[in-house]
N, C-alpha and C positions, 0 to 999 in steps of 0.2 A: 545483566550476565550475557557474555557473548554466545551467538547462534548460529555463527555464518558456517562458512565451507572452506576454511583456509584451512589447510595441514597443519601449516606449525602452531597455529590458535588452537585446532584439534589435540595436538599433541602436547602442548602447555596445561590444556585442561585436564586430560588424562594423566600427566606426570604431578600436577597437582593434588588429583584426587588419590591416587596412589602414595603420595607422599602424606597425605591427610591419614589415610589408612595404616599407615606402618607408624606414625607419629600416634595414632589412639592405641593400636598396641603396646605402645611403651607408657604412655601417660593418659591421665583422664582429660575427656574432651574440653571440661570447663578449663584446664591448665593449659590446653593449647592456646597459644598467640597467631597471627596471622603471620608474626615475625620469625617462629619456629617454624610454620609451613615453608616460607620463601627463602629461610636459609638451609633447613635440609633439602628443598627440590633445587637449590641455587639457581634462583628465580628471584629479580627485585619485586619489591612490594608494588613497583608500576606496572610490574608484568601482571601481578595477581590481580590487582585493581580494575587491570583492562579486562578479565574474563567474570569477576564475581566482585560483588559488593563486600560480602561477609564470608566469616567462616563458616555460618549457618547454612548460607547460599551454595558455599560449596558441597557440605554434605547432601544437601539435596539434590544438589547434581550430581553427585555420584549413586544417589537412591534412583532419582528419576532416570539417568542414561542406565543402570542395571535393569530396571523395568522395561524400558522403551525398546532396548535391544531384543527383549524377549518378545515385547507385544508388537513390532513390526514385523515379525516374522509370520504373523497371523494373518493371513489376506481375506477372510471371512472370517462371521462371527462362528466363535467356536462353540462344539458340545459343552455342556458344563463340565465334563468329564476332561476336556483338552484345556479349556481354561484352567482348571484347579490344576491339572498336570504342569500348565505354565507358570503358574505361581510357585509350585514346590519344588519344580527344577531352578527358579531363580533362588531359593532358601538353599536347595541343596548344592547348587554350583558356586555359591560365594560364602563358604562359611569363614571366611575372615570378617567380610563386612557383618554377617549377623553376628559372630563372638563381639564384635566392639558395639555393636547397637544394644547387646543386652549388658556390655561389660558397662557401657555408659548410660544404660536408662533411657534411649532414646527411641523409646515405642512411640511416643506421641508424633514425633517428625515423621518416624516411618507409615503411621497410620495415614498422616495427612497425605504424605507422597503416593500411597496404595490408593488413595481415594482419587487423587490427581489423574494418576496413572489410567486408573478404570475409566473416569470421565470422559478422559481424552481418546482413550481406547474405543469406546462405544459411539463416541461423537464420530470418527470416523466414516461409521456404519450408518448412524443415524442423526444426521445431524441436528442440533440443539436438542438430542438428546435429554441433555441435563435439565432442560426446562421441562419435562414431564413431571404430571404429579407425582409427589412423593419420591422422585428420583433421588433426591439427597440421601433419604434417610434409609432408602436400601442399599444404597453406595457405602455410607456412612458404617451400617450393621457389617456389610462384608467385607470394608477394609479394617475395620475393627476386628471382627475375625480372624480374618487371615494373617493381621499384627500380633494376636495372642497367641496365635498356633506358632507360629513362628519362633517369638519368644520362648515359649515353653518348651518347645521341641529344643531350640540351643540352651535353655537353661537347663535340660535333665539329659543333655549330652544322648539324645534319643539316635538311636540308628537303625531308622526304620529305612525302607525303600521308598523308592519315588511311587510306585504302585501301592503301597501300606499307608504312605502320607495321603495320597489321592484319595483312597477309600475312605480313610477318618473324615476328611473334608466335604468328601459327596454324599455321605451318610448325613452327616451336620446339616449341610446346606440343602439338601434335599427334604428334609423333614422326616427322615428314618429313623432318626436318634428317637424321635417320639414314640415311634410305632415299637421301636425296641424296648423303650422303657416300659410301655403299658403291656407288652407280651410278659416281660421280665415281672412285673406286677402281679400279671395275672398268674404267671405260674409259680410265685410266691403263695398265692392262695391256695391253688390246687394242691400243693406239694403240702400245706399245713393239713 
């Protein structure tokens, strides 16, 4: 995959990702070929292969660039509320992308890219953070939770505000959900 700063190359990559999104709205991802992408984008196969090795790499680039745009705006390690809000804004600001992800059952690719985005983000502030004990387990749990939250939100056509979504995730990730469950169980005993 191309990672340079050439404006023409960057524009071609963006055009290819936009084209892939359009095609995914029209037909299943598995039925889309590189030739379909090139034809709709009016670019040659050679141009495609100058930037990407495969259709999956193009899709991963779409996800990666979406998360990277949001994470690079953060100049310091955010509070948990700011971090969660950043993720939520990616979901709310990209409904087309989220809808084609759900439509094509692509949760695994999304979870992988969220895992990679979190790892790259944390390594910006703490070099080799990904080599800390249990790091991968924590990040895989977080990326899985965030992925399934996004999928559930999209599948159920939820109309939650960014603030409501952030609160739900913060309640779960902080462990408050278990306190609420214990309190609920306690209240049921008292009410009986």
